[in-house]
PyMOL commands that place a pseudoatom at each C-alpha (Angstrom):
pseudoatom trace, name=CA, resn=MET, resi=1, chain=A, elem=C, hetatm=0, pos=[-146.333, -158.029, 107.138]
pseudoatom trace, name=CA, resn=ALA, resi=2, chain=A, elem=C, hetatm=0, pos=[-147.793, -160.087, 104.337]
pseudoatom trace, name=CA, resn=LEU, resi=3, chain=A, elem=C, hetatm=0, pos=[-145.965, -159.774, 101.049]
pseudoatom trace, name=CA, resn=HIS, resi=4, chain=A, elem=C, hetatm=0, pos=[-149.113, -158.964, 99.088]
pseudoatom trace, name=CA, resn=THR, resi=5, chain=A, elem=C, hetatm=0, pos=[-149.748, -155.845, 101.187]
pseudoatom trace, name=CA, resn=VAL, resi=6, chain=A, elem=C, hetatm=0, pos=[-146.429, -154.215, 100.313]
pseudoatom trace, name=CA, resn=ARG, resi=7, chain=A, elem=C, hetatm=0, pos=[-146.816, -151.527, 97.672]
pseudoatom trace, name=CA, resn=PRO, resi=8, chain=A, elem=C, hetatm=0, pos=[-143.954, -150.957, 95.238]
pseudoatom trace, name=CA, resn=ARG, resi=9, chain=A, elem=C, hetatm=0, pos=[-142.246, -147.608, 95.597]
pseudoatom trace, name=CA, resn=PRO, resi=10, chain=A, elem=C, hetatm=0, pos=[-141.390, -145.367, 92.650]
pseudoatom trace, name=CA, resn=LEU, resi=11, chain=A, elem=C, hetatm=0, pos=[-137.790, -145.593, 91.480]
pseudoatom trace, name=CA, resn=GLU, resi=12, chain=A, elem=C, hetatm=0, pos=[-137.289, -141.936, 92.299]
pseudoatom trace, name=CA, resn=GLU, resi=13, chain=A, elem=C, hetatm=0, pos=[-137.819, -142.797, 95.982]
pseudoatom trace, name=CA, resn=LEU, resi=14, chain=A, elem=C, hetatm=0, pos=[-135.488, -145.796, 95.962]
pseudoatom trace, name=CA, resn=ALA, resi=15, chain=A, elem=C, hetatm=0, pos=[-132.508, -144.087, 94.359]
pseudoatom trace, name=CA, resn=THR, resi=16, chain=A, elem=C, hetatm=0, pos=[-131.838, -141.020, 96.448]
pseudoatom trace, name=CA, resn=ASP, resi=17, chain=A, elem=C, hetatm=0, pos=[-129.052, -139.336, 94.486]
pseudoatom trace, name=CA, resn=ARG, resi=18, chain=A, elem=C, hetatm=0, pos=[-129.269, -138.073, 90.917]
pseudoatom trace, name=CA, resn=PHE, resi=19, chain=A, elem=C, hetatm=0, pos=[-126.377, -140.176, 89.641]
pseudoatom trace, name=CA, resn=THR, resi=20, chain=A, elem=C, hetatm=0, pos=[-127.961, -143.428, 90.799]
pseudoatom trace, name=CA, resn=ARG, resi=21, chain=A, elem=C, hetatm=0, pos=[-131.361, -142.449, 89.403]
pseudoatom trace, name=CA, resn=ALA, resi=22, chain=A, elem=C, hetatm=0, pos=[-129.868, -141.553, 86.027]
pseudoatom trace, name=CA, resn=GLU, resi=23, chain=A, elem=C, hetatm=0, pos=[-127.887, -144.803, 85.913]
pseudoatom trace, name=CA, resn=THR, resi=24, chain=A, elem=C, hetatm=0, pos=[-130.957, -146.845, 86.868]
pseudoatom trace, name=CA, resn=PHE, resi=25, chain=A, elem=C, hetatm=0, pos=[-133.156, -145.250, 84.230]
pseudoatom trace, name=CA, resn=GLY, resi=26, chain=A, elem=C, hetatm=0, pos=[-130.391, -145.619, 81.645]
pseudoatom trace, name=CA, resn=LEU, resi=27, chain=A, elem=C, hetatm=0, pos=[-130.164, -149.345, 82.349]
pseudoatom trace, name=CA, resn=LEU, resi=28, chain=A, elem=C, hetatm=0, pos=[-133.944, -149.724, 82.195]
pseudoatom trace, name=CA, resn=GLY, resi=29, chain=A, elem=C, hetatm=0, pos=[-133.953, -147.893, 78.867]
pseudoatom trace, name=CA, resn=SER, resi=30, chain=A, elem=C, hetatm=0, pos=[-131.261, -150.191, 77.547]
pseudoatom trace, name=CA, resn=MET, resi=31, chain=A, elem=C, hetatm=0, pos=[-133.198, -153.296, 78.596]
pseudoatom trace, name=CA, resn=GLU, resi=32, chain=A, elem=C, hetatm=0, pos=[-136.415, -151.970, 77.064]
pseudoatom trace, name=CA, resn=ARG, resi=33, chain=A, elem=C, hetatm=0, pos=[-134.558, -151.247, 73.825]
pseudoatom trace, name=CA, resn=GLN, resi=34, chain=A, elem=C, hetatm=0, pos=[-133.307, -154.832, 73.746]
pseudoatom trace, name=CA, resn=ILE, resi=35, chain=A, elem=C, hetatm=0, pos=[-136.885, -156.043, 74.260]
pseudoatom trace, name=CA, resn=ALA, resi=36, chain=A, elem=C, hetatm=0, pos=[-137.958, -153.940, 71.267]
pseudoatom trace, name=CA, resn=TYR, resi=37, chain=A, elem=C, hetatm=0, pos=[-135.475, -155.738, 69.034]
pseudoatom trace, name=CA, resn=LEU, resi=38, chain=A, elem=C, hetatm=0, pos=[-136.116, -159.291, 70.275]
pseudoatom trace, name=CA, resn=GLY, resi=39, chain=A, elem=C, hetatm=0, pos=[-137.422, -161.288, 67.351]
pseudoatom trace, name=CA, resn=ALA, resi=40, chain=A, elem=C, hetatm=0, pos=[-137.208, -158.263, 65.069]
pseudoatom trace, name=CA, resn=ALA, resi=41, chain=A, elem=C, hetatm=0, pos=[-134.577, -159.660, 62.707]
pseudoatom trace, name=CA, resn=GLU, resi=42, chain=A, elem=C, hetatm=0, pos=[-137.040, -159.711, 59.819]
pseudoatom trace, name=CA, resn=ALA, resi=43, chain=A, elem=C, hetatm=0, pos=[-139.617, -157.237, 61.083]
pseudoatom trace, name=CA, resn=SER, resi=44, chain=A, elem=C, hetatm=0, pos=[-139.295, -153.741, 62.431]
pseudoatom trace, name=CA, resn=PRO, resi=45, chain=A, elem=C, hetatm=0, pos=[-138.733, -153.305, 66.177]
pseudoatom trace, name=CA, resn=ASP, resi=46, chain=A, elem=C, hetatm=0, pos=[-141.669, -152.977, 68.565]
pseudoatom trace, name=CA, resn=GLU, resi=47, chain=A, elem=C, hetatm=0, pos=[-142.457, -149.242, 68.514]
pseudoatom trace, name=CA, resn=GLU, resi=48, chain=A, elem=C, hetatm=0, pos=[-144.206, -149.275, 71.895]
pseudoatom trace, name=CA, resn=ALA, resi=49, chain=A, elem=C, hetatm=0, pos=[-141.121, -150.782, 73.539]
pseudoatom trace, name=CA, resn=LEU, resi=50, chain=A, elem=C, hetatm=0, pos=[-138.934, -148.176, 71.808]
pseudoatom trace, name=CA, resn=ARG, resi=51, chain=A, elem=C, hetatm=0, pos=[-141.170, -145.420, 73.195]
pseudoatom trace, name=CA, resn=ASP, resi=52, chain=A, elem=C, hetatm=0, pos=[-140.904, -146.962, 76.669]
pseudoatom trace, name=CA, resn=ALA, resi=53, chain=A, elem=C, hetatm=0, pos=[-137.118, -147.097, 76.303]
pseudoatom trace, name=CA, resn=ARG, resi=54, chain=A, elem=C, hetatm=0, pos=[-137.037, -143.466, 75.210]
pseudoatom trace, name=CA, resn=ASP, resi=55, chain=A, elem=C, hetatm=0, pos=[-139.161, -142.513, 78.227]
pseudoatom trace, name=CA, resn=PHE, resi=56, chain=A, elem=C, hetatm=0, pos=[-136.723, -144.253, 80.593]
pseudoatom trace, name=CA, resn=TYR, resi=57, chain=A, elem=C, hetatm=0, pos=[-133.799, -142.437, 78.983]
pseudoatom trace, name=CA, resn=GLU, resi=58, chain=A, elem=C, hetatm=0, pos=[-135.643, -139.116, 79.314]
pseudoatom trace, name=CA, resn=ARG, resi=59, chain=A, elem=C, hetatm=0, pos=[-136.303, -139.792, 82.996]
pseudoatom trace, name=CA, resn=GLY, resi=60, chain=A, elem=C, hetatm=0, pos=[-132.604, -140.529, 83.448]
pseudoatom trace, name=CA, resn=LEU, resi=61, chain=A, elem=C, hetatm=0, pos=[-131.685, -137.286, 81.727]
pseudoatom trace, name=CA, resn=LYS, resi=62, chain=A, elem=C, hetatm=0, pos=[-134.130, -135.348, 83.905]
pseudoatom trace, name=CA, resn=ALA, resi=63, chain=A, elem=C, hetatm=0, pos=[-132.546, -136.918, 86.992]
pseudoatom trace, name=CA, resn=ASP, resi=64, chain=A, elem=C, hetatm=0, pos=[-129.063, -135.794, 85.904]
pseudoatom trace, name=CA, resn=MET, resi=65, chain=A, elem=C, hetatm=0, pos=[-128.774, -133.352, 83.019]
pseudoatom trace, name=CA, resn=ASN, resi=66, chain=A, elem=C, hetatm=0, pos=[-125.069, -134.214, 82.725]
pseudoatom trace, name=CA, resn=ASN, resi=67, chain=A, elem=C, hetatm=0, pos=[-125.798, -137.861, 81.907]
pseudoatom trace, name=CA, resn=HIS, resi=68, chain=A, elem=C, hetatm=0, pos=[-124.852, -137.899, 78.238]
pseudoatom trace, name=CA, resn=TYR, resi=69, chain=A, elem=C, hetatm=0, pos=[-125.646, -141.613, 77.835]
pseudoatom trace, name=CA, resn=CYS, resi=70, chain=A, elem=C, hetatm=0, pos=[-129.339, -141.033, 78.606]
pseudoatom trace, name=CA, resn=GLY, resi=71, chain=A, elem=C, hetatm=0, pos=[-129.446, -137.845, 76.552]
pseudoatom trace, name=CA, resn=VAL, resi=72, chain=A, elem=C, hetatm=0, pos=[-127.934, -139.312, 73.408]
pseudoatom trace, name=CA, resn=ASN, resi=73, chain=A, elem=C, hetatm=0, pos=[-130.122, -142.409, 73.581]
pseudoatom trace, name=CA, resn=ALA, resi=74, chain=A, elem=C, hetatm=0, pos=[-133.309, -140.400, 74.191]
pseudoatom trace, name=CA, resn=LEU, resi=75, chain=A, elem=C, hetatm=0, pos=[-132.461, -138.229, 71.188]
pseudoatom trace, name=CA, resn=HIS, resi=76, chain=A, elem=C, hetatm=0, pos=[-131.651, -141.211, 68.970]
pseudoatom trace, name=CA, resn=LEU, resi=77, chain=A, elem=C, hetatm=0, pos=[-134.839, -143.074, 69.848]
pseudoatom trace, name=CA, resn=SER, resi=78, chain=A, elem=C, hetatm=0, pos=[-136.945, -139.957, 69.313]
pseudoatom trace, name=CA, resn=TRP, resi=79, chain=A, elem=C, hetatm=0, pos=[-135.419, -139.642, 65.842]
pseudoatom trace, name=CA, resn=LEU, resi=80, chain=A, elem=C, hetatm=0, pos=[-135.883, -143.370, 65.162]
pseudoatom trace, name=CA, resn=ILE, resi=81, chain=A, elem=C, hetatm=0, pos=[-139.538, -143.304, 66.216]
pseudoatom trace, name=CA, resn=GLY, resi=82, chain=A, elem=C, hetatm=0, pos=[-140.178, -140.092, 64.321]
pseudoatom trace, name=CA, resn=ASP, resi=83, chain=A, elem=C, hetatm=0, pos=[-141.125, -137.895, 67.284]
for i in range(1, 83): cmd.bond("trace and resi %d" % i, "trace and resi %d" % (i + 1))
show_as sticks, trace
zoom trace
């Protein structure tokens, strides 16, 4: 099969258990948050990247409602963004 014909699968399909999904989305949120702050020493962080990070954290929380890491970070970023 040619590589260009392979379609990416959603993360929800790749990680089959809720703990792995929550951990994966938490890590993606953390990376997106770091992207938001790259080069932002003098300017404010990239709001679109912060929203993306918050969305990853929310997806992690939806995958496992006991994942406090995702929950606290989603709440903090919502407050920071003003949503």
